[in-house]
ROKEGU-334054 format. One record per residue (C-alpha): residue number from 1; chain; x, y, z. Coordinates in Angstrom, 2 decimals. Each point is the difference from the previous one (the first is absolute). Example, Ala and Ser with C-alpha at 12.3 -4.5 7.8 and 13.67 -1.06 7.14 Angstrom:
2
(1,A,(12.30,-4.50,7.80)) (2,A,(1.37,3.44,-0.66)) 
***
This chain:
256
(1,A,(-0.31,-0.13,-0.07)) (2,A,(1.79,3.24,-0.67)) (3,A,(0.20,2.97,2.66)) (4,A,(-2.16,3.04,-1.11)) (5,A,(2.16,2.83,0.74)) (6,A,(2.77,-0.99,-2.21)) (7,A,(-1.91,0.59,-2.88)) (8,A,(2.97,-0.14,-2.43)) (9,A,(2.35,-2.65,1.12)) (10,A,(-2.19,-1.89,1.03)) (11,A,(1.88,-2.01,2.78)) (12,A,(-1.66,-2.93,0.86)) (13,A,(-1.28,-0.94,3.54)) (14,A,(2.50,-2.59,0.87)) (15,A,(2.60,2.48,-0.91)) (16,A,(-0.75,1.39,3.48)) (17,A,(0.71,-3.14,2.29)) (18,A,(3.36,0.99,-0.05)) (19,A,(0.97,3.52,0.95)) (20,A,(2.17,1.33,-2.73)) (21,A,(2.15,3.33,0.67)) (22,A,(1.70,0.33,-3.16)) (23,A,(0.16,0.62,-3.58)) (24,A,(2.43,-0.22,-2.91)) (25,A,(-1.98,1.91,-3.01)) (26,A,(0.95,-0.57,-3.86)) (27,A,(-1.81,1.59,-2.33)) (28,A,(-0.06,-2.69,-2.41)) (29,A,(-2.47,-2.91,0.77)) (30,A,(2.07,-3.21,-1.69)) (31,A,(2.91,0.99,2.76)) (32,A,(-2.18,-0.50,3.23)) (33,A,(0.68,-4.27,0.03)) (34,A,(3.76,0.62,-0.79)) (35,A,(0.01,2.58,3.19)) (36,A,(-1.66,-3.44,1.87)) (37,A,(2.19,-1.95,-1.33)) (38,A,(2.60,1.31,2.16)) (39,A,(-1.95,-0.13,3.19)) (40,A,(-0.75,-2.91,1.82)) (41,A,(-3.54,-2.04,-0.72)) (42,A,(-0.92,1.80,-2.88)) (43,A,(-3.81,0.21,-0.73)) (44,A,(-2.31,2.27,-2.54)) (45,A,(-2.16,2.21,1.73)) (46,A,(-2.47,1.71,-2.48)) (47,A,(-0.25,1.60,-3.42)) (48,A,(-1.78,3.21,-0.95)) (49,A,(0.57,2.84,-2.47)) (50,A,(3.43,0.84,-0.01)) (51,A,(0.21,-1.83,3.79)) (52,A,(1.45,-3.28,-0.47)) (53,A,(1.28,-0.74,4.01)) (54,A,(1.59,-3.13,1.21)) (55,A,(1.12,-0.49,3.22)) (56,A,(3.59,-2.36,1.77)) (57,A,(2.26,0.41,3.38)) (58,A,(2.62,1.97,0.78)) (59,A,(1.36,-0.71,3.46)) (60,A,(-2.51,-1.25,1.21)) (61,A,(-2.54,2.56,-0.68)) (62,A,(-2.59,0.31,-3.36)) (63,A,(0.91,2.37,-2.24)) (64,A,(-2.19,0.30,-3.06)) (65,A,(0.84,1.19,-3.32)) (66,A,(-2.10,1.84,-2.72)) (67,A,(0.02,1.92,-3.10)) (68,A,(-0.99,3.27,-0.33)) (69,A,(-0.25,0.24,-3.16)) (70,A,(1.86,3.52,-2.37)) (71,A,(-0.23,3.31,1.79)) (72,A,(-1.39,2.00,3.06)) (73,A,(-3.88,-0.59,-0.37)) (74,A,(0.26,-3.09,0.27)) (75,A,(2.66,-0.39,2.50)) (76,A,(-1.53,2.03,2.24)) (77,A,(-3.39,-2.27,0.41)) (78,A,(2.74,-2.91,0.97)) (79,A,(1.58,1.81,2.93)) (80,A,(-3.17,1.48,0.84)) (81,A,(-1.89,-3.44,0.41)) (82,A,(3.16,-2.05,0.62)) (83,A,(0.33,2.83,3.26)) (84,A,(-3.82,-0.91,1.31)) (85,A,(1.08,-3.98,-0.76)) (86,A,(2.17,0.81,2.49)) (87,A,(3.34,0.13,-1.61)) (88,A,(2.92,3.02,1.10)) (89,A,(3.12,-0.57,-1.61)) (90,A,(-0.27,0.05,-4.16)) (91,A,(3.20,-0.33,-2.02)) (92,A,(-0.18,0.51,-3.96)) (93,A,(1.61,-1.81,-2.24)) (94,A,(0.43,0.79,-3.62)) (95,A,(1.59,1.67,-2.98)) (96,A,(1.19,2.81,-1.03)) (97,A,(2.23,2.26,-2.35)) (98,A,(3.15,1.69,1.02)) (99,A,(0.76,3.48,-0.65)) (100,A,(3.59,0.44,2.30)) (101,A,(2.62,-0.93,-1.92)) (102,A,(1.49,-2.64,2.28)) (103,A,(-3.63,-1.72,0.32)) (104,A,(0.78,-3.30,-3.02)) (105,A,(-2.43,-2.46,-0.54)) (106,A,(0.24,-2.99,2.11)) (107,A,(0.22,2.48,3.11)) (108,A,(-2.18,0.93,3.10)) (109,A,(-1.80,2.66,0.97)) (110,A,(-0.99,0.46,3.59)) (111,A,(-2.06,3.11,0.17)) (112,A,(0.68,2.54,2.94)) (113,A,(-2.87,1.93,-1.15)) (114,A,(-1.98,0.80,-3.58)) (115,A,(-1.01,3.13,-2.04)) (116,A,(-2.86,1.08,0.12)) (117,A,(-0.95,-0.02,-3.73)) (118,A,(-3.63,-2.96,0.05)) (119,A,(-2.94,1.76,1.19)) (120,A,(-1.81,-2.18,2.36)) (121,A,(2.35,0.91,3.13)) (122,A,(-1.96,3.17,-1.08)) (123,A,(-2.71,-0.92,0.72)) (124,A,(1.24,-0.93,3.97)) (125,A,(3.07,2.32,0.73)) (126,A,(0.89,3.83,-1.09)) (127,A,(2.69,-0.46,-2.67)) (128,A,(1.83,2.03,3.11)) (129,A,(0.06,-3.05,1.56)) (130,A,(3.15,-2.58,-0.62)) (131,A,(-0.67,-3.25,-1.45)) (132,A,(2.80,-2.46,2.09)) (133,A,(0.15,-3.30,1.31)) (134,A,(0.42,-1.04,3.19)) (135,A,(3.81,0.02,1.22)) (136,A,(-0.25,-3.50,1.65)) (137,A,(-1.47,-1.35,-3.14)) (138,A,(3.20,1.69,-1.74)) (139,A,(2.18,-1.91,1.97)) (140,A,(-1.43,-3.38,-0.28)) (141,A,(-0.25,0.52,-4.07)) (142,A,(3.82,1.93,-0.20)) (143,A,(1.93,-2.86,2.02)) (144,A,(-2.21,-3.30,-1.16)) (145,A,(0.13,1.86,-4.28)) (146,A,(4.02,0.36,0.33)) (147,A,(0.93,-3.83,1.09)) (148,A,(-2.19,-0.72,-3.46)) (149,A,(1.10,2.94,-2.84)) (150,A,(1.90,3.89,-0.66)) (151,A,(-3.04,1.92,2.05)) (152,A,(-0.31,3.10,-0.44)) (153,A,(-2.16,2.34,3.14)) (154,A,(-1.97,2.90,-0.60)) (155,A,(-2.50,2.35,-1.56)) (156,A,(-2.18,-1.48,-3.07)) (157,A,(-2.31,1.71,-2.23)) (158,A,(-3.35,-1.41,0.06)) (159,A,(-2.54,1.22,-3.07)) (160,A,(-3.70,-1.12,-1.65)) (161,A,(0.96,-0.08,-2.98)) (162,A,(3.02,-2.91,-1.92)) (163,A,(-0.02,1.22,-3.31)) (164,A,(0.26,4.57,0.81)) (165,A,(3.19,-2.04,1.69)) (166,A,(1.22,-1.19,-3.11)) (167,A,(-2.11,1.77,-2.34)) (168,A,(0.28,3.10,1.31)) (169,A,(0.57,2.07,-3.60)) (170,A,(-3.87,-1.52,-1.18)) (171,A,(-1.76,1.70,3.24)) (172,A,(-1.41,3.40,0.09)) (173,A,(1.84,0.98,2.85)) (174,A,(3.51,-1.46,-0.83)) (175,A,(1.47,3.23,0.84)) (176,A,(-1.13,-0.27,3.49)) (177,A,(0.88,-3.96,0.20)) (178,A,(3.51,0.37,-1.52)) (179,A,(1.05,2.49,2.50)) (180,A,(-1.44,-1.94,2.89)) (181,A,(1.66,-2.62,-0.85)) (182,A,(3.28,2.27,-0.80)) (183,A,(-0.44,0.75,3.52)) (184,A,(0.36,-2.95,2.04)) (185,A,(2.74,-0.47,-2.17)) (186,A,(1.68,2.14,1.79)) (187,A,(-1.14,-0.72,3.27)) (188,A,(1.68,-2.99,0.11)) (189,A,(-4.29,-2.22,-0.58)) (190,A,(1.60,-3.37,-0.35)) (191,A,(-3.15,-1.71,-2.16)) (192,A,(-3.69,0.16,-0.59)) (193,A,(-2.71,-2.35,0.40)) (194,A,(-3.68,0.54,0.48)) (195,A,(-0.66,-1.10,3.54)) (196,A,(2.06,1.56,2.86)) (197,A,(-1.65,3.19,0.74)) (198,A,(-3.44,-1.20,-0.19)) (199,A,(1.04,-2.92,3.26)) (200,A,(1.81,2.24,1.80)) (201,A,(-2.06,2.63,0.62)) (202,A,(-3.05,-2.01,1.17)) (203,A,(2.51,-1.49,1.82)) (204,A,(0.23,3.04,1.62)) (205,A,(-3.20,0.36,0.50)) (206,A,(-1.38,-2.96,0.98)) (207,A,(3.17,-0.62,2.93)) (208,A,(1.45,-3.26,-2.23)) (209,A,(4.03,-0.24,-1.06)) (210,A,(0.29,-0.45,-3.89)) (211,A,(3.67,-0.30,-1.75)) (212,A,(0.59,-0.43,-3.35)) (213,A,(2.49,-2.62,-1.28)) (214,A,(0.91,0.16,-4.88)) (215,A,(1.36,-1.87,-1.90)) (216,A,(1.16,1.96,-3.27)) (217,A,(-0.70,-1.05,-3.40)) (218,A,(2.14,2.81,-2.12)) (219,A,(0.91,3.63,0.79)) (220,A,(-0.82,1.88,-3.39)) (221,A,(2.50,2.58,1.11)) (222,A,(2.80,-2.39,-0.37)) (223,A,(-1.02,-0.99,-3.54)) (224,A,(-0.57,4.00,-1.13)) (225,A,(3.80,0.81,2.03)) (226,A,(1.17,-3.29,-2.23)) (227,A,(0.92,-1.72,3.33)) (228,A,(-0.60,-3.76,0.17)) (229,A,(-3.59,-0.22,0.68)) (230,A,(-0.42,-3.96,0.54)) (231,A,(-4.05,-1.37,0.16)) (232,A,(-0.93,-2.64,2.82)) (233,A,(-3.50,0.29,-0.08)) (234,A,(-0.21,-2.46,3.06)) (235,A,(-1.66,1.48,4.38)) (236,A,(1.88,-3.81,1.11)) (237,A,(2.63,2.23,1.52)) (238,A,(-2.97,2.71,1.76)) (239,A,(-2.26,-2.94,0.95)) (240,A,(3.23,-1.69,1.83)) (241,A,(0.37,3.13,1.95)) (242,A,(-3.02,0.80,1.02)) (243,A,(-0.59,-3.86,1.41)) (244,A,(3.72,0.33,1.71)) (245,A,(-0.48,3.38,1.32)) (246,A,(-3.86,-0.77,1.70)) (247,A,(2.20,-2.66,1.68)) (248,A,(2.06,2.72,1.83)) (249,A,(-3.19,1.93,0.25)) (250,A,(-1.65,-2.41,1.84)) (251,A,(2.36,-1.07,1.84)) (252,A,(0.50,3.76,1.39)) (253,A,(-3.94,0.62,0.75)) (254,A,(0.54,-3.94,2.47)) (255,A,(2.83,2.33,1.46)) (256,A,(-1.40,3.08,0.80)) 
***
């Protein structure tokens, strides 16, 4: 029987037989089973719209892996309803395109904060409010990621239009898009993605913890600068970093 309170994510009643505080949030529904495979006793939970869920256990604690779909609106709905379900710690696992020239395909990025160029977070807080990750989650993610692959820790950019980034010259607002992109480059923003600003802002408003680890697929700025731009369309290292980071967080939570 479905819980009426969770209109979009459709968690079944049996999910609540064991409390759950922790969630890993990929964008792609196809990644949830992969994430669960890194945990103990993985089990399919539910699937509705873009929200596919698997569960498993890390250090004896139940962890939910649920996809958010692409972009801010579906991410905000997912986080809101999971908070109602009792979850208070979120780790986004995703992909990104590099901006900073030091970021290469296959590198991992742990976001400390996100440029709020998307629209969803503006319906939660004024634009002056920063979208920042939880410090303890960032520390756990950085500790885990650095053991797996080259890792960068810093600010990422969040946008709503994938093609506004990759084909800005085709947009009537091309001058605005290219000027802002140049600003992100000059400020040392590491990479571009589509969900973290919403995740961080919603989590702050609802007093939850959130962090993000991303796998860099490619870096268009390296290509433009005639630097090697190896492509790596694989998120397994980011998944492993998220699972290992949750193990750290769970251990710390038990000790504190």
